[in-house]
C-alpha positions, -999 to +999 in steps of 0.1 A: +508+109-243+474+114-257+469+149-271+432+144-273+427+140-236+416+173-220+434+187-190+424+170-158+430+170-120+431+136-103+421+135-067+443+115-043+430+131-011+409+162-007+372+172-009+373+202-031+391+221-059+390+259-058+397+279-089+405+316-084+398+340-113+404+377-107+385+385-139+352+368-127+348+351-161+343+316-150+312+313-172+337+307-200+350+274-184+334+240-177+343+207-160+333+171-164+338+138-146+334+116-177+343+138-207+307+134-218+286+155-194+300+190-189+290+215-161+295+252-155+315+265-125+286+279-106+295+275-069+312+307-058+325+309-022+356+318-002+370+339-030+368+313-057+348+288-077+344+254-060+342+219-074+334+193-048+353+161-053+361+127-037+393+107-037+396+088-070+377+114-090+393+127-122+379+161-131+384+173-167+383+210-176+380+230-208+370+263-222+334+264-234+332+261-272+307+290-273+332+313-256+358+310-284+394+312-273+396+320-236+427+334-220+437+357-193+466+381-189+489+385-159+466+411-144+436+388-145+452+354-141+435+323-126+450+296-104+440+265-085+441+263-048+433+241-018+439+249+018+433+214+033+466+203+047+463+167+038+451+172+002+471+158-027+463+159-065+478+147-098+474+167-130+475+155-166+461+157-200+465+184-226+466+218-209+455+236-240+419+225-234+418+254-210+423+277-239+407+260-269+377+241-255+368+210-274+389+220-303+422+219-284+436+187-300+440+204-333+447+240-323+472+236-295+503+246-315+504+282-303+493+304-275+466+329-286+481+359-304+490+388-282+489+369-249+515+363-222+515+348-187+489+323-198+495+297-171+515+319-147+514+304-112+486+280-122+495+254-095+514+278-072+489+274-044+478+238-052+493+206-038+503+187-070+522+154-064+526+141-100+525+162-132+544+137-154+512+131-175+506+168-181+512+177-218+525+212-225+523+209-263+525+246-275+552+249-302+554+287-299+559+301-264+552+336-251+567+355-223+561+339-188+536+315-203+547+288-178+563+311-152+560+300-116+536+273-128+546+248-100+563+272-077+553+262-042+538+292-025+530+274+007+557+258+028+534+228+035+535+220-002+572+222-008+578+185-006+548+177-027+558+177-063+578+146-072+573+143-110+574+171-135+560+174-171+585+172-199+597+205-213+591+198-250+606+213-281+592+248-289+600+282-304+604+309-279+587+340-292+596+364-264+609+366-229+615+337-206+586+313-207+599+290-179+608+317-153+610+300-118+587+273-131+596+248-103+608+272-075+607+257-040+599+222-052+621+204-027+612+168-037+613+170-074+631+139-088+641+152-122+634+177-149+636+166-185+644+193-210+640+186-247+636+222-259+668+232-277+657+268-278+658+273-241+680+303-232+711+301-210+696+328-187+663+311-182+655+306-146+637+272-149+662+257-124+660+285-098+650+274-063+651+236-072+666+212-047+702+202-054+691+165-054+670+171-086+686+156-117+683+175-150+681+153-181+687+173-212+686+164-249+717+168-270+718+204-282+700+218-252+718+247-235+720+242-198+701+272-182+713+290-151+720+264-124+726+282-091+721+251-069+745+230-090+720+203-100+734+172-117+730+176-154+729+146-176+730+148-214+715+118-230+711+108-266+681+088-256+659+114-239+638+116-220+656+093-197+634+066-183+638+032-167+622+013-196+650+026-219+678+019-195+667-017-190+674-023-227+709-007-229+737-032-234+775-030-236+792-059-254+759-078-252+756-074-214+729-055-197+738-021-183+730-024-146+739+011-134+739+046-149+761+072-132+767+109-139+800+126-146+807+127-108+800+090-105+767+096-087+742+068-093+712+079-114+697+045-118+705+009-109+688-022-123+685-038-089+686-006-069+699-002-034+675-026-017+678-027+021+677-064+033+666-052+068+632-040+054+606-067+061+584-080+033+555-056+027+524-052+007+518-017-006+483-004-013+487+024-039+450+031-041+426+053-021+405+025-005+415-002+019+423-036+005+412-068+022+437-097+020+435-132+032+456-164+032+441-192+010+453-227+016+446-263+007+426-288+027+455-297+050+457-280+085+488-259+089+507-265+121+514-233+139+518-204+115+522-170+133+518-139+112+524-103+124+517-070+106+528-034+111+523-001+093+554+015+108+578-014+115+576-005+152+542-017+165+534-053+154+500-070+158+492-106+152+470-111+121+445-140+125+450-173+143+446-210+137+434-216+101+419-181+096+441-152+085+424-121+071+438-086+073+436-052+057+462-031+039+452+006+045+448+030+016+480+046+004+500+026+029+524-003+034+517-032+056+549-050+067+546-087+075+566-112+095+559-148+101+573-178+119+568-215+114+578-247+132+613-258+122+616-271+087+584-257+074+577-228+050+548-215+028+549-244+003+527-273-006+511-291+024+515-324+005+553-318+006+572-299+033+553-266+033+519-254+044+500-250+012+490-214+019+491-184-003+480-147-004+447-138-020+435-102-027+439-072-049+472-059-037+491-038-063+527-038-051+550-059-029+585-053-017+610-058+010+629-090+021+608-121+015+627-139+042+607-121+069+579-145+059+597-175+072+622-162+098+601-136+116+622-109+131+655-127+125+655-125+087+679-098+075+709-121+069+691-153+059+700-167+025+687-203+028+651-216+025+647-230+060+651-266+047+616-267+033+609-277-004+582-257-022+589-228+002+572-200-017+552-221-040+520-203-053+526-175-028+511-148-050+493-170-076+464-152-093+469-119-075+456-103-107+461-067-096+498-072-086+517-049-110+549-039-092+576-062-077+605-040-084+614-035-047+610-072-038+642-089-024+647-126-030+681-130-013+683-168-012+716-183-025+707-217-011+675-229-028+652-257-020+634-279-045+606-260-063+610-231-039+596-205-063+573-229-082+543-209-096+551-181-073+536-154-096+514-177-117+484-158-132+496-123-121+483-108-153+490-072-144+527-079-139+546-064-168+583-062-156+603-086-135+637-074-147+644-055-114+642-088-094+677-102-087+681-140-085+715-142-068+717-180-065+744-195-087+738-231-075+702-242-083+680-269-071+655-291-090+625-272-102+635-240-082+621-215-108+597-239-125+566-221-138+575-190-117+558-166-141+533-191-156+504-173-173+518-138-166+503-125-199+514-089-194+550-097-187+575-082-212+608-087-194+618-114-170+647-114-144+683-120-155+692-157-151+728-158-140+733-194-130+758-213-151+748-249-145+710-258-147+693-285-127+664-308-134+633-288-143+648-256-129+634-233-156+607-257-169+575-237-178+590-206-163+575-183-189+547-205-201+519-185-217+538-152-211+522-139-243+538-104-241+574-116-233+600-101-256+633-104-237+652-131-219+688-130-206+701-165-197+738-170-190+738-208-185+768-227-198+754-262-191+717-269-201+720-307-201+699-313-170+666-332-175+637-310-183+656-278-174+640-259-203+609-279-209+582-256-224+598-227-207+588-203-236+556-221-247+531-195-261+554-165-261+554-140-290+570-148-323+596-120-320+619-111-292+655-111-281+674-137-261+709-131-247+729-163-242+764-175-236+785-181-267+790-218-277+759-231-258+736-248-282+699-245-275+670-264-292+647-242-313+611-238-302+591-239-269+618-258-250+648-237-262+651-205-282+616-193-294+612-195-332+617-161-348+637-146-319+669-126-323+699-143-306+727-122-290+758-142-279+781-130-251 
């Protein structure tokens, strides 16, 4: 994380931020929306200093340079608050900007001499959802400096905090700096502790939900754990999905990580529920308009329904005109039906030549609800239509997350996923997508990720026998790709690998079956790549 970025509050929902300061010394702090223009806290009302905000705002804060080092003791502490029931905020940046003004990036190694309780209860009355980007960089800690920092004082906020900041390495000068730091945080996913100086009697884990997982660095003493949280010691800390995706045993990917009690911490493919319809998720704060683009052919009888709760379904569009809205911070579930033998593919073939268009950021659920309507959960065949999902999300340039998408088909049609994600330049990771089909069809994955310039990892390719053109152009112009796992034992089919790695980087790793000979270059193993045989 960037140590030079000042502390900030990011507004998800809410219209104001209130900062309470018992010492009435707010003239020593200032805020900014752009890190260029800084303003004084000059609105005093309802017992605190108010900053008016809108969803999407990022408000930076720092001590004024003219004030010198600004701190408060326990008796005159300050804290953020917001009483609007629907408000949610994220926090991030270097918290030491609240003490050292614009000089924080070079002076953040210690808390000011003689202080304690510096950030005691700072967010105790503030609905923080994600603090994973908050940097707590002090290398020498004083008593209670982070005590009760995220403790939820209001019952309404107790399910709010999901992601915590990393507890980094530091010397503990006195006392217990992390006392009850996350108390009453009922939805906290995990706490990562890297500080090997933490004391066994520290109460950092007090009042935390038993479902929270503690990831600790080797050498870290497990603090008091009254709720019996799962504790995982990892050499590779902090634990994160990006690391786990790269772990291998005997050359094979690790697909599941469990703790000492065999509880699942992480799965490559996750526990995806096939009964969840396909959905589009809007992770932003404004509504997104979507439409269905198509070629010049008329499509015969598409019926498309949408729902935000999977209970009430409404028809979206009619005839040749389909436009709909995905509400802010919501999922829109979709189900569609077609005449027998037709899918979403090319109108010049068996399909309808239609595809989604818009700035959706995330998709998930079972793709089969788009061709089988309500009767999709157990379907594993492509409805007898070639080019079934061809071009379905082509050029959705904001699409960044497909980790929860289910592609369950084990019986594929010709070119069924052809160009499915072509031009999705924000897509960086497809390794969480499972491709369960072991018997392929001609061209089934051809150009599936064509021009996905941000893609670093593709899905595992488990099929043993390849078919004509099945992987042709699959990663063409994936200019960030650095990892491929292909377990084919027969690559003799015509064009099965033609230009599948054209214009990928000059370094990367490919895992392949031992004894299978690939050409070198754009239609085989990329020049300069490391080969692992299994």
